[in-house]
C-alpha positions in Angstrom: 0.0 -0.1 -0.2 1.1 3.9 -1.0 1.6 6.2 2.0 1.4 9.5 1.8 2.4 12.1 4.2 2.7 15.7 2.7 4.6 19.3 4.4 4.5 17.0 7.4 7.7 18.2 10.6 10.9 16.2 11.0 9.6 13.6 13.9 7.3 12.4 11.5 10.1 10.0 10.8 9.9 8.5 13.5 6.2 7.4 12.6 6.9 6.5 9.7 9.4 3.7 11.0 6.6 2.9 13.3 4.2 2.1 10.4 7.1 0.6 8.4 7.9 -1.8 11.6 4.3 -3.1 12.6 2.8 -6.0 14.2 1.4 -7.2 11.0 4.4 -7.2 8.7 2.7 -5.5 6.6 5.0 -3.8 3.4 3.8 -0.6 2.6 5.3 2.6 0.2 6.2 5.7 1.8 5.3 9.1 -0.5 7.2 11.8 0.5 6.8 15.6 -0.6 8.0 19.6 1.0 8.5 22.9 -0.6 12.2 22.0 1.2 14.0 19.5 -0.1 16.4 20.0 3.5 13.0 18.8 5.1 14.6 15.8 6.9 11.5 13.9 7.2 12.1 13.4 3.0 15.3 11.6 3.5 13.4 8.5 5.3 10.7 7.9 2.1 10.4 5.6 -0.7 9.8 8.2 -2.6 10.4 11.4 -2.2 9.7 15.3 -4.1 9.4 18.6 -3.7 6.0 20.3 -3.4 4.9 23.5 -5.1 4.6 26.6 -2.5 1.2 26.5 -3.1 -1.8 26.9 -0.1 -6.0 26.8 -0.6 -8.0 24.8 -3.5 -5.1 25.5 -5.4 -3.4 23.2 -3.1 -5.9 20.5 -2.8 -6.1 20.2 -6.6 -2.2 19.6 -6.6 -2.8 16.9 -3.8 -5.7 15.4 -5.6 -2.5 14.8 -8.9 -0.6 13.9 -6.7 -2.4 11.3 -5.6 -3.4 9.9 -8.8 -0.4 10.3 -10.1 1.7 7.6 -7.7 -1.7 5.7 -7.2 -2.2 6.7 -3.6 -3.9 4.5 -1.7 -3.9 6.1 1.7 -3.2 10.1 2.8 -1.4 11.4 5.8 -2.4 15.1 5.9 -1.1 18.1 7.6 -0.8 20.7 5.3 -4.6 22.3 4.4 -5.7 19.5 6.1 -9.3 20.9 7.2 -10.2 21.7 3.9 -8.8 18.5 2.7 -11.2 17.3 5.1 -14.1 19.4 3.6 -12.8 17.8 0.2 -13.0 14.5 1.1 -15.1 13.4 -1.0 -12.6 14.0 -3.7 -10.4 11.6 -2.3 -12.8 9.3 -1.9 -13.7 9.3 -5.3 -10.6 8.3 -6.4 -10.2 5.2 -4.0 -7.9 7.1 -1.4 -8.7 6.8 2.2 -7.6 9.7 4.2 -6.3 9.9 7.8 -8.5 13.0 8.9 -11.5 13.4 10.7 -14.7 12.9 8.6 -17.1 16.2 10.5 -15.2 18.6 8.3 -17.2 21.2 10.7 -15.3 19.6 14.0 -12.0 19.6 12.1 -12.6 23.5 11.3 -13.7 24.1 15.4 -10.4 22.1 17.0 -8.3 23.7 13.8 -9.3 27.4 15.3 -8.9 28.0 19.3 -11.4 30.4 20.1 -13.9 28.6 18.6 -13.1 25.0 20.1 -13.0 26.7 23.6 -16.3 28.4 22.5 -17.6 24.9 22.0 -16.7 23.6 24.8 -17.5 25.7 26.7 -21.4 26.0 25.7 -21.3 21.7 25.3 -21.5 20.1 28.4 -18.6 20.5 30.9 -15.4 18.5 30.4 -12.0 20.8 30.4 -11.5 23.7 32.9 -10.8 26.9 30.4 -8.2 29.3 31.2 -9.5 33.2 31.1 -9.0 34.7 27.8 -10.3 37.4 25.3 -10.2 37.4 21.7 -8.8 40.6 20.2 -7.8 41.9 16.8 -6.6 45.3 17.3 -4.2 46.8 20.1 -7.0 48.5 22.1 -8.7 46.0 22.6 -5.6 43.7 23.0 -4.7 46.4 26.2 -7.5 46.7 27.8 -7.9 41.8 27.9 -3.9 42.5 29.9 -5.6 45.1 32.0 -8.7 42.9 32.9 -6.2 39.8 33.1 -4.1 41.6 35.7 -6.6 42.9 37.5 -8.2 38.8 38.4 -4.2 38.6 39.8 -3.0 36.3 36.5 0.2 36.4 34.6 -1.1 36.9 30.8 -0.1 35.8 27.7 -0.6 35.5 24.3 -1.4 32.7 21.5 -2.6 33.0 17.8 -5.9 31.8 17.6 -4.9 29.3 14.6 -1.4 28.1 15.0 0.8 25.1 15.4 3.1 24.2 18.4 4.8 27.1 20.0 4.3 29.4 17.1 3.5 33.2 17.9 2.9 32.2 21.9 4.8 34.7 24.0 4.3 35.5 27.6 4.1 39.0 28.7 6.5 41.4 31.5 5.0 44.0 32.9 9.4 45.5 32.5 11.8 45.0 29.9 15.1 43.0 31.0 17.4 44.4 33.4 21.1 43.9 32.3 22.0 40.7 34.3 18.8 39.2 33.3 20.2 40.2 29.1 23.1 38.5 29.8 22.7 35.7 32.0 19.5 34.5 32.3 17.7 33.5 28.0 14.7 35.4 27.1 12.5 32.5 25.3 9.3 33.3 25.0 9.2 36.6 27.0 8.7 40.0 25.8 7.7 43.0 27.6 4.2 44.5 27.6 5.4 48.1 25.6 7.1 46.1 23.6 4.0 43.9 22.1 2.3 46.9 22.6 4.5 48.3 20.0 4.1 45.6 17.5 0.5 45.1 18.0 -0.2 49.0 16.9 1.7 48.8 13.5 -1.8 47.9 12.0 -5.0 48.7 13.0 -6.1 45.2 12.8 -4.8 42.1 12.6 -5.5 38.0 12.9 -7.4 37.0 16.3 -4.9 36.6 19.0 -5.9 34.9 22.1 -5.3 36.8 25.2 -5.0 34.1 28.2 -4.3 33.4 32.3 -0.1 32.0 31.6 -0.8 28.6 33.3 2.2 28.0 35.7 1.9 24.2 36.5 3.6 21.1 34.4 1.9 20.5 30.9 0.9 17.5 29.7 0.3 16.0 26.0 -2.8 13.0 25.7 -2.1 11.3 22.8 -5.0 9.1 21.7 -5.8 6.8 19.1 -9.9 5.9 18.9 -13.1 5.1 16.4 -15.6 7.1 16.5 -17.7 5.1 18.4 -14.7 4.1 21.1 -11.6 5.6 22.4 -8.9 2.9 22.6 -6.1 4.4 24.5 -5.1 7.8 26.0 -1.5 8.2 27.4 -0.2 11.5 29.1 2.9 12.6 28.6 3.8 15.0 30.4 6.7 17.3 30.1 9.3 17.5 32.8 12.5 20.1 32.3 14.5 20.3 29.7 13.7 17.5 27.2 12.9 15.4 29.7 8.9 13.4 29.2 7.2 10.9 30.8 4.1 8.9 31.0 2.4 9.1 33.6 -1.0 7.2 34.3 -3.2 10.1 35.3 -6.3 9.1 35.4 -7.5 12.6 36.2 -6.6 12.9 32.1 -7.3 10.1 30.8 -10.9 10.2 32.2 -10.5 13.9 30.6 -9.7 11.5 27.6 -12.9 9.9 27.6 -15.1 12.4 27.7 -14.3 14.2 25.5 -14.1 12.3 22.9 -17.6 10.5 24.2 -19.4 13.8 23.9 -17.0 14.5 20.5 -16.5 11.2 18.7 -13.2 12.5 16.8 -11.3 9.4 15.1 -8.3 7.9 14.1 -6.3 10.0 16.6 -5.7 12.8 18.0 -4.0 15.1 21.1 -5.4 16.9 24.1 -2.7 19.7 25.4 -4.0 20.8 28.7 -1.4 22.6 32.2 -1.8 22.6 36.0 -2.5 26.0 37.7 -3.4 25.5 41.2 -3.7 21.8 40.8 -6.9 22.6 38.2 -5.6 21.3 34.4 -6.9 23.1 32.2 -7.0 23.1 28.2 -4.4 24.5 25.8 -5.7 22.7 22.9 -7.0 20.4 20.7 -5.0 19.0 17.9 -7.2 16.7 14.9 -3.9 15.1 14.0 -0.8 13.6 14.8 1.4 15.5 17.7 4.6 16.0 16.8 6.3 14.4 20.2 3.8 11.3 19.4 6.2 9.1 18.9 7.5 9.3 22.9 4.0 7.7 23.7 4.8 5.1 21.3 8.0 3.7 24.2 4.9 2.6 25.8 4.0 -0.6 23.9 1.7 0.9 21.9 2.4 1.9 18.2 -0.4 4.9 17.5 0.4 5.7 13.9 -0.2 2.2 13.0 -3.6 1.1 15.1 -4.1 4.7 13.3 -4.5 2.9 10.3 -6.0 0.0 10.6 -8.9 2.0 12.4 -9.0 4.0 9.1 -9.0 0.8 6.8 -12.4 -0.2 8.7 -10.4 -3.4 10.5 -10.6 -4.8 14.3 -8.5 -2.7 17.6 -8.6 -3.7 20.5 -8.8 -1.9 24.4 -4.7 -1.3 24.5 -2.4 -1.2 27.5 -0.2 1.6 27.6 3.1 0.5 29.9 3.3 4.0 31.9 5.7 5.0 34.5 8.5 5.4 31.3 10.8 8.8 31.2 12.8 9.6 28.3 14.8 12.0 26.6 16.2 12.3 22.6 19.9 13.9 21.6 20.2 15.1 18.3 21.8 12.4 15.8 23.6 13.9 12.4 22.2 13.0 9.0 24.0 13.5 5.6 21.6 14.6 3.1 20.9 13.0 0.3 19.6 14.3 -2.5 19.6 11.6 -5.2 16.1 10.6 -5.0 14.3 13.4 -4.7 12.4 14.7 -7.3 
């Protein structure tokens, strides 16, 4: 079977390895595309191509042509996955199974942090949500900041639509002192006055969430499911530095089950929460494989392969992950080979 990964992040290389090393000894041919020929996961594909740097419906037409030309059986999209969900019937007409939520409205909602928060707030109580505001101009940004500060919160902000830590900043009341500048990493912190100066460059900007900064530990819960059943939920604690730990938190596992019972998100998804004063509050829900999912697979559960089996309509049972595993990683050099990249 031919599987295609489009414009993924580097750690998808681990998922490719796990799909190849499946318990059923099933053979797969892996296709990969990316506009940057240096994207490392292309080195781990059987066939790799440089794709055009386009978006929207033009990109969907490229995807359909690629599936047709290379006889793709399974498409695992990252780029434009919301639009791909809306055009799912076009791929199905080609005989392509797509690992994406078939409910395009739900997919679009979960891809938008503000819409997801609003939907969850209006539905059955599942998650505690941080105090937040959605703004698109500097005046409202200042109001939101003042309101959150009056409630006693440290304040942060992030784009409504985005991946990972892109655009995330924690607001500082003051600029750095000389000792801070010389001795500490600045990281994601930005002075309030500097943030206002940047945001005032335009009358309006894309929607931005301004919200309370959560001080506690962050957990990422990797889940594999059909629409009817959640087969595994694996909480992964982000420790200090690069350390990650698989934790059997019944509280977080129960949250994942309650979410799935209500929204029935299929295949594979990820829930991110962070604690504040002992309460886990929702950061975001990713309706796709997370960037750190390979760490959760150290539990003995081959999450990407199980998702493929579910997509193909095959039988999958309840999984029993192994918890208590602490892990980290080191960098490894790789010699780039371009001969097989078209």
